[in-house]
N, C-alpha and C positions, 0 to 999 in steps of 0.2 A: 612736082616731086616724083622721083623715080621710085615706084613702090617696090621694086626689086633691089633697091640700094638705098634704104632710108635710115639704116641704123649704123652705129659706129663699127669700124672694122677692127678685128683683133690686132692687126699689125700696128694700129695707131693707139692701142690701149695697153701695151705691155708694161708701161710705167704707171698705170692707174693704181692708186692706193685702195686698200680695202674699204675705207670710208667712201671713196668715190664710187666704187663698185656697188656698195650697199645702196647709196643714194640713187644710182642708175637703175638698180633693180626695183627701187620704190616707184620710179616712173613706169618701168616695164610692167610690173604686176598690176598697177592701177589702170593702165590703159590698153595693154596688149596681151594679157594672160587670161585665157578663157577656157571653159569646158562646156561643150555643146552650146557655144554662143553666149555663155554667162560668165561674167568676170569672177575670177578667183584671186582674191587679194592676198597672194602668197607667193614668195619667191620659189623657184623650182626646187631648191634643195630642201626647204621645209615641207614642200609638197611630197617629195620622195620619203622624207622621214615620217611624215604622217601615215603614209601607206605602210611603212615598215612597222610602226607602232601598232597599227590595227592588226596587222598580220601576226606580230609577235605576241600580243596580249589578248587578242580575240575577245573584245568587250561584248557584253550582252546588250548594251545600249550605248549610244553616243548622244550626248547633249551638247549642242552647239549654241553658244550665246553670241549672236551676231550673224544674221543670215545674209545680209546685203541682197544681192540678186539671186542667191541660192546656188551659185556655182559649186562651192565646196560641199554643201550638203548633197547636191546631186551626184557629184563625183564619189563621195563616200558611200552613198546608197548603191551606186552601180558597182563600186569596188567590193563591198561586203557581199553583194550578190555573186560577184565573179569568184570569190574565194569560198563561196557556200557557207557564209557565216550568217546565222540568224541574229541580226543586230539592227533594230529599228533606229532611225535617226530622228531626234527631236530638235528642231531648230527654232530659236527664239529671236525675235527682233521687235523693237519698238515701232518700226514702220514695216509695211508690206511692200517690198520692192521686187518681189518675185514674179509679178505680172501673171499670176494665175498658174504658176508652175505646179504640176501635180506629179507625184511619184508614189507608188505603193509603199515604198520603204521610208518615206519622209512624212512627219507630221509637223506642220507649222504652228507656232504659238506666237501670237501678236500681243505685245505689251512690254512693259519694263521688267527685265529679268530680275531686278533687285526687289520687286514688289512681292510680298508674301503670297498674294493671290496667284500670281504667275508661277511662282515656285511650286505652290500646291498643285496647280494644273500639270506642271511637268512631272511631279511625283506621281500624280494619278496616272498619267500616260505611261510612265516607266514601270509602274506596278512594283513587283518584287525585283525587277532587274536593276543591277548596278554595273557601271562600266566606266566609260571615259567622259570627261567634260572638257570642252574647249572654250576658253574665255576670250572672245574677240569682239568686245563691245567698244566703248569710247576710250578705254585705257587710262582714264584718270586714276590716280592712286587710290582715292577713297572709294571709287566705284569698284575697281578690281579687288580691293580689300573686302568689301561687303560681299561680292560674288564668290570669292574664295571661301569665305566662312559659310555662306548659305548653301552652296552647291557641293561642298566637300563630301557630305554624306552620300552623294550619288556615285562617288568614285569607289570602285571595287578594289580590294587588295590585289596588287599586281598590275593595276591599270594606272592611267595617268590623268592628272589635271594639267592641261596645257594652258599656260598664261601667255598669250601672244603679244608681240610688239614690245617686249621688254627692252628692245634695242634703243628705245627713245633716250634712255639715260646715257648711252654710249655715243650717240650721234648728236646729242643736245638738240633734239627736235621735239616739238610739242607732242603730247601735253606735258605741262610742268606742274607738280611732279607726276611722273609716269608710273607704270605698273610695277617696276622692279622693286621699289621700296615696299609695296604691298606684298610681293612674293617673299621677300626676305623676312618680313615680320610674321607672315603666315607660317612659314617653315619653322621659324624659331618657336612659335607657339604650338605647333602641331608636329611632334616628333615622328608621327606615323608617316609623314611625307618627307621624301628626300629629293634634293635637286639632282637630277640625272644628267650630268653634262656629257655623257657618252652619246646622247642624241644630237650633240652639236658637232658631230664628226666631220662635217663638210666645212666647218669654220663659218662660212657665210650662212647666218641664220638671223631671223628677225626675233627669235625667242631665246636669247642667251639667259641661262638660269631659269628658263620658263617651263622646262619639262619636269613636272613634279610627279614622282612615282610614289604611289601609296604602297607601303611595304606590308607584307603579310603579318 
């Protein structure tokens, strides 16, 4: 294989559908998208939007549910430092796949984020800070529903609860049922949150209807 010519060419993809492009990016971000050598399971437009949200809302804390290799948490910690934002990152995962990654701006919490004891530890670490929550766990509807209810109090007015991979329902890919149903039910029951579709400005997003803004 020629490592300088191993991916599709733009001239051969001009008739690619949006669905095909989304599925292509699913392969790309799983295998080829990294930050400092660690996988970031996020297509590039959602990565850009995440940075814009952090810069626009300047959260006092970011809680990430689903650490994986720690790539996103590491990038967020470096990004908030670069914009001179005092914002610790608390990243939760049921498994430790970070291979000893340490950063002064990140605290790792190992355990099931849906367990009350894990949530209590996150609350202890956050202290009086409230900010942004990112739900990027296994995306089953009942799991996302439980996490939305449990972690919503940690979202500050003017900040976001991001429910990731709501695209499942649009591409008919597992899990079934996916997180979008949980998002719709949550917003219907919590009028303080609104679905902010302006964060989908690039169209290509894995989080359609998943950017939930807590209103003042």
